[in-house]
Backbone as JSON, one array per atom type, in Angstrom:
{
  "sequence": "GYLKTEVEKKAFLELALAVARADKKIAMEESKILEAYASEMELTLDMNIESASLDVSISELNSKAARMATYIELLSLANADGDCCSEEMAIIQKVSDEFGISRELAEKCQVWVERITSLYSEGYELING",
  "N": [[-37.64, 7.3, -26.07], [-36.88, 7.33, -22.96], [-35.5, 5.62, -21.84], [-32.56, 4.52, -22.6], [-29.97, 2.93, -23.34], [-29.67, -0.62, -22.92], [-29.17, -2.07, -20.82], [-30.82, -0.84, -19.51], [-33.55, -1.03, -20.03], [-33.7, -3.6, -19.65], [-34.19, -3.02, -17.07], [-36.02, -2.26, -16.0], [-38.03, -3.43, -16.94], [-37.8, -5.93, -15.57], [-38.27, -4.59, -13.02], [-41.19, -3.56, -13.38], [-41.83, -6.61, -14.05], [-41.81, -7.52, -11.02], [-43.64, -5.77, -10.37], [-45.63, -6.79, -10.95], [-46.36, -8.96, -10.31], [-46.29, -8.71, -7.51], [-48.37, -9.24, -6.02], [-48.78, -12.34, -6.48], [-50.2, -12.7, -8.37], [-50.31, -12.38, -11.89], [-52.33, -9.96, -13.43], [-55.12, -9.72, -15.85], [-54.62, -7.21, -17.56], [-52.53, -5.99, -16.72], [-50.59, -7.94, -17.97], [-50.96, -8.08, -20.38], [-49.99, -4.79, -20.56], [-47.33, -5.06, -19.43], [-46.73, -6.94, -21.79], [-46.62, -4.58, -24.3], [-45.14, -3.11, -23.2], [-42.42, -4.79, -23.75], [-42.41, -4.72, -26.14], [-42.96, -2.24, -27.19], [-39.88, -1.85, -26.13], [-38.22, -3.5, -27.97], [-37.54, -6.09, -26.65], [-37.67, -9.25, -25.63], [-40.23, -10.72, -23.53], [-40.57, -13.05, -20.81], [-42.78, -14.15, -18.67], [-42.83, -16.65, -16.7], [-39.24, -16.15, -15.49], [-36.97, -16.05, -13.88], [-36.99, -12.92, -11.15], [-34.42, -10.56, -11.44], [-32.73, -8.95, -9.05], [-34.21, -6.54, -6.9], [-32.07, -4.07, -6.35], [-30.59, -4.28, -8.06], [-31.23, -3.98, -10.03], [-32.21, -1.6, -9.87], [-30.61, 0.28, -9.04], [-28.99, 0.37, -12.01], [-30.29, 2.11, -13.41], [-30.07, 5.42, -13.54], [-30.24, 7.92, -14.76], [-32.02, 11.06, -14.12], [-34.59, 11.04, -15.39], [-34.84, 8.68, -17.09], [-35.41, 7.75, -14.15], [-37.85, 8.82, -13.53], [-39.49, 8.29, -15.6], [-39.34, 5.93, -15.13], [-40.53, 4.88, -12.38], [-43.17, 6.53, -12.27], [-44.55, 4.91, -14.43], [-44.24, 2.37, -13.28], [-45.85, 3.42, -11.27], [-48.4, 3.59, -12.91], [-49.0, 0.65, -13.67], [-49.39, -0.92, -10.95], [-52.05, -0.22, -10.81], [-52.89, -0.71, -12.82], [-55.3, -3.08, -12.78], [-57.07, -1.99, -11.24], [-56.96, -2.61, -8.71], [-54.29, -1.83, -6.58], [-52.54, -3.33, -4.65], [-50.87, -3.54, -1.16], [-48.44, -5.48, -1.3], [-47.52, -4.47, -4.25], [-47.44, -1.81, -3.51], [-45.4, -1.19, -1.65], [-43.0, -2.6, -2.95], [-43.43, -0.47, -5.26], [-42.69, 1.44, -3.02], [-40.04, 1.56, -2.42], [-38.27, 1.83, -4.84], [-39.44, 4.48, -5.23], [-38.2, 5.67, -2.48], [-35.43, 4.32, -2.88], [-34.65, 5.95, -5.81], [-34.97, 8.3, -4.42], [-37.19, 10.01, -4.45], [-39.03, 13.04, -3.56], [-41.59, 12.95, -1.3], [-43.8, 15.11, -1.68], [-43.44, 14.69, -4.4], [-44.04, 11.71, -4.78], [-46.55, 11.71, -4.28], [-47.72, 14.19, -6.69], [-46.93, 12.73, -8.87], [-48.46, 10.24, -8.12], [-50.88, 11.47, -8.28], [-51.43, 12.43, -11.47], [-51.13, 9.75, -12.61], [-53.72, 9.3, -11.68], [-55.49, 11.0, -12.96], [-54.83, 10.85, -15.84], [-55.05, 7.37, -15.98], [-58.1, 7.74, -15.79], [-58.47, 9.4, -17.42], [-57.36, 8.05, -20.0], [-59.99, 5.44, -19.55], [-61.8, 6.98, -20.08], [-61.92, 8.23, -22.71], [-61.47, 5.21, -23.76], [-64.57, 4.1, -23.22], [-65.15, 5.97, -24.82], [-64.59, 5.43, -27.77], [-65.94, 2.68, -28.01], [-67.99, 2.48, -27.22]],
  "CA": [[-37.88, 7.05, -25.29], [-36.25, 8.02, -21.49], [-34.1, 4.74, -21.05], [-31.43, 4.73, -24.11], [-29.47, 1.78, -23.3], [-30.23, -2.45, -23.18], [-29.45, -2.23, -19.76], [-31.55, 0.29, -18.4], [-34.59, -1.79, -20.56], [-33.91, -4.81, -19.29], [-33.87, -3.0, -15.57], [-37.08, -0.96, -16.23], [-39.21, -4.41, -17.76], [-37.56, -6.83, -14.31], [-39.05, -4.11, -11.85], [-41.84, -3.59, -14.13], [-42.62, -7.68, -13.78], [-41.77, -7.47, -9.96], [-45.16, -5.17, -9.39], [-46.6, -6.66, -11.71], [-45.91, -10.35, -9.38], [-46.49, -9.09, -6.57], [-49.45, -9.73, -5.63], [-48.36, -13.17, -6.62], [-50.79, -13.52, -9.55], [-50.55, -10.93, -12.96], [-53.6, -9.82, -14.03], [-54.42, -9.41, -17.42], [-54.36, -5.61, -17.3], [-51.16, -6.16, -15.83], [-49.71, -8.87, -19.1], [-50.84, -6.76, -21.52], [-49.04, -4.13, -20.59], [-45.44, -5.99, -19.86], [-46.37, -7.42, -23.14], [-46.34, -3.89, -24.9], [-43.62, -2.47, -23.03], [-41.42, -5.52, -24.2], [-42.55, -4.7, -27.42], [-42.16, -1.13, -27.46], [-38.37, -2.0, -26.37], [-38.23, -4.87, -28.52], [-37.49, -7.08, -25.6], [-38.42, -10.78, -24.97], [-40.73, -11.17, -22.54], [-40.83, -14.35, -20.17], [-43.47, -13.9, -17.24], [-41.68, -16.8, -15.66], [-38.2, -15.48, -15.99], [-36.92, -15.29, -11.9], [-36.56, -11.31, -11.24], [-33.5, -10.18, -10.84], [-33.13, -8.02, -7.83], [-34.31, -5.07, -6.83], [-31.22, -3.37, -5.62], [-29.89, -4.05, -8.64], [-32.64, -3.27, -11.18], [-32.83, 0.55, -9.14], [-29.04, 0.28, -9.88], [-29.02, 0.28, -13.64], [-31.29, 3.04, -13.82], [-28.86, 6.58, -13.2], [-30.27, 9.53, -14.46], [-33.47, 11.62, -13.9], [-35.63, 10.94, -16.58], [-34.85, 7.23, -16.75], [-35.73, 6.81, -12.75], [-39.05, 9.28, -12.95], [-40.12, 7.63, -16.44], [-40.14, 4.31, -14.18], [-41.13, 5.07, -11.67], [-44.47, 6.83, -12.77], [-45.02, 3.59, -15.3], [-44.88, 1.22, -12.34], [-47.43, 3.38, -10.21], [-49.41, 3.24, -13.63], [-48.82, -0.68, -14.47], [-49.72, -1.84, -10.03], [-53.21, 0.76, -10.85], [-53.88, -1.31, -14.16], [-56.34, -3.56, -12.38], [-57.88, -2.05, -10.5], [-56.04, -3.02, -6.96], [-52.91, -1.85, -6.35], [-52.43, -3.87, -3.07], [-49.53, -3.96, -0.68], [-46.99, -5.34, -1.78], [-47.43, -3.59, -5.29], [-47.21, -0.58, -3.09], [-44.01, -1.77, -0.81], [-41.92, -1.75, -4.51], [-42.75, 1.31, -5.33], [-41.99, 2.92, -2.19], [-38.61, 0.92, -2.39], [-38.38, 2.55, -5.55], [-39.1, 6.18, -4.56], [-36.66, 5.99, -1.58], [-33.72, 4.32, -3.84], [-34.39, 6.81, -6.53], [-34.73, 9.74, -3.84], [-38.27, 11.06, -5.28], [-40.23, 13.23, -2.23], [-43.06, 12.89, -0.71], [-44.59, 15.65, -2.38], [-43.15, 14.58, -5.59], [-43.97, 11.44, -5.04], [-47.72, 12.55, -4.25], [-47.71, 14.32, -8.07], [-46.95, 11.9, -9.99], [-49.75, 9.52, -8.04], [-52.64, 12.16, -9.16], [-51.18, 12.05, -12.59], [-51.37, 8.6, -12.86], [-55.1, 8.48, -11.77], [-55.74, 11.68, -13.57], [-54.13, 10.33, -17.57], [-56.27, 6.3, -16.27], [-59.39, 8.59, -15.49], [-58.66, 9.88, -19.34], [-57.64, 6.59, -21.33], [-60.6, 4.96, -19.57], [-62.51, 7.89, -20.79], [-61.74, 7.89, -24.44], [-61.66, 3.96, -24.57], [-65.95, 4.29, -22.97], [-66.3, 7.37, -26.16], [-64.66, 4.76, -28.5], [-66.18, 1.38, -27.56], [-69.83, 2.16, -26.5]],
  "C": [[-36.68, 7.35, -24.04], [-35.12, 6.6, -21.15], [-33.95, 4.52, -22.37], [-30.76, 3.75, -24.14], [-30.32, 0.02, -23.19], [-30.64, -2.38, -21.59], [-30.47, -1.58, -18.66], [-33.36, -0.58, -18.83], [-34.64, -2.64, -19.53], [-34.59, -4.2, -17.47], [-35.41, -2.41, -15.45], [-37.88, -2.62, -16.43], [-38.19, -5.6, -16.56], [-38.31, -5.97, -13.0], [-40.68, -4.28, -12.1], [-42.66, -5.46, -13.52], [-42.82, -8.1, -11.86], [-42.85, -6.76, -9.53], [-45.44, -5.92, -10.16], [-47.34, -8.66, -10.68], [-46.29, -9.74, -8.11], [-47.26, -9.63, -5.44], [-49.69, -11.34, -5.77], [-49.47, -13.74, -7.63], [-50.49, -11.94, -10.55], [-51.61, -11.49, -13.79], [-53.55, -9.39, -14.92], [-54.41, -8.23, -17.64], [-53.08, -5.95, -17.55], [-50.39, -6.77, -17.3], [-49.95, -8.2, -19.68], [-50.18, -6.18, -21.84], [-47.62, -4.73, -20.19], [-46.13, -6.27, -21.18], [-45.86, -6.3, -24.0], [-45.33, -3.11, -24.2], [-42.53, -3.52, -23.35], [-41.02, -5.22, -25.88], [-42.13, -3.34, -28.11], [-40.66, -1.09, -27.46], [-37.23, -2.71, -26.6], [-37.06, -5.28, -27.55], [-38.03, -8.29, -25.13], [-39.27, -10.44, -23.92], [-41.0, -12.19, -21.91], [-41.06, -13.84, -18.44], [-42.95, -15.13, -15.93], [-40.6, -16.8, -15.81], [-38.12, -15.65, -14.36], [-36.11, -14.11, -11.89], [-34.77, -11.6, -10.98], [-33.43, -9.23, -9.6], [-33.13, -7.1, -8.21], [-33.87, -3.92, -7.09], [-30.85, -3.29, -7.17], [-30.15, -3.82, -10.47], [-32.36, -1.96, -10.97], [-31.44, 0.53, -9.74], [-29.0, 0.9, -10.7], [-29.85, 1.25, -14.13], [-31.08, 4.76, -12.68], [-30.04, 7.69, -13.99], [-31.94, 9.62, -14.49], [-34.27, 11.39, -14.48], [-35.97, 9.36, -16.55], [-35.64, 6.56, -15.58], [-37.5, 7.78, -13.01], [-39.82, 8.67, -13.89], [-40.49, 5.86, -15.41], [-41.01, 4.41, -13.46], [-43.27, 5.01, -11.7], [-45.22, 5.53, -13.85], [-45.09, 2.64, -14.1], [-45.78, 1.77, -11.83], [-48.26, 3.12, -11.27], [-49.98, 1.78, -13.52], [-49.68, -1.23, -13.16], [-51.65, -0.63, -9.89], [-54.22, 0.02, -11.82], [-55.32, -1.87, -13.88], [-57.23, -2.91, -11.69], [-57.76, -1.3, -8.8], [-54.72, -3.18, -6.87], [-53.2, -1.62, -4.75], [-50.67, -3.35, -2.34], [-48.1, -3.54, -0.7], [-46.67, -5.1, -3.29], [-46.34, -2.18, -4.47], [-45.65, -0.52, -2.33], [-43.24, -1.53, -1.68], [-42.08, -0.74, -4.7], [-42.19, 1.97, -4.51], [-40.61, 2.39, -2.3], [-37.82, 1.92, -3.07], [-37.74, 4.09, -5.45], [-38.15, 6.32, -3.97], [-35.84, 5.74, -2.25], [-33.71, 5.4, -4.33], [-34.09, 8.65, -6.14], [-35.66, 10.89, -4.24], [-39.35, 11.41, -3.77], [-41.37, 13.08, -2.27], [-43.42, 12.96, -1.67], [-44.46, 15.15, -4.1], [-44.15, 12.88, -6.01], [-45.73, 11.2, -5.5], [-48.35, 13.27, -5.81], [-48.41, 13.51, -8.48], [-48.41, 10.77, -9.53], [-51.05, 9.95, -8.52], [-52.6, 11.96, -10.19], [-51.82, 11.36, -13.47], [-52.73, 8.34, -13.65], [-55.62, 9.49, -12.41], [-55.53, 10.45, -15.27], [-55.25, 8.79, -17.46], [-57.48, 6.73, -15.95], [-59.11, 8.73, -17.56], [-58.57, 9.22, -20.51], [-58.95, 6.07, -20.7], [-61.7, 5.64, -20.27], [-63.15, 7.72, -22.33], [-61.63, 5.71, -24.66], [-63.32, 4.19, -24.38], [-66.0, 5.37, -24.45], [-66.25, 5.87, -27.32], [-65.39, 3.56, -28.75], [-67.42, 1.35, -26.99], [-69.83, 2.27, -25.77]]
}
C-alpha cells in the first residue's frame, strides 16, 4: 500500500475516524469501511478512542502517494453513506489545503470517487440481483 509506516497508517486511520465522526454519528457503511481499513493495515480500531489533532495526523503523512491515497480514501468514506455533510467536507477541505492539493486535482479526485462508487454499486447489484 501507499502507507508504509505504522505512523502513517495510524495517522490515516485517525483522519478517517475524524471524517466518519464529523456528523456526530458513524453510519453503518462508514463503520464497515473503517473496520476494513484497520484490518488491511493490521491495526486495532477503537471507534470510541479520542482522535488525535487533525494537524498532527496530517503532518505525519509526508509522501505525495500517501497524501493522495489518503485524500481519495477520505472522499470515498465521506460519500459512503450517500450523505457527505458539510462537517465531513470541512475536514476533507482542510486535508486538501494542508496537502497542497489544487482545486482542479481535488475536483478530478471527486469525479473519480463518484465514478468508482457507481461501478462498485453496479457490480454489487450484478452479483446480488
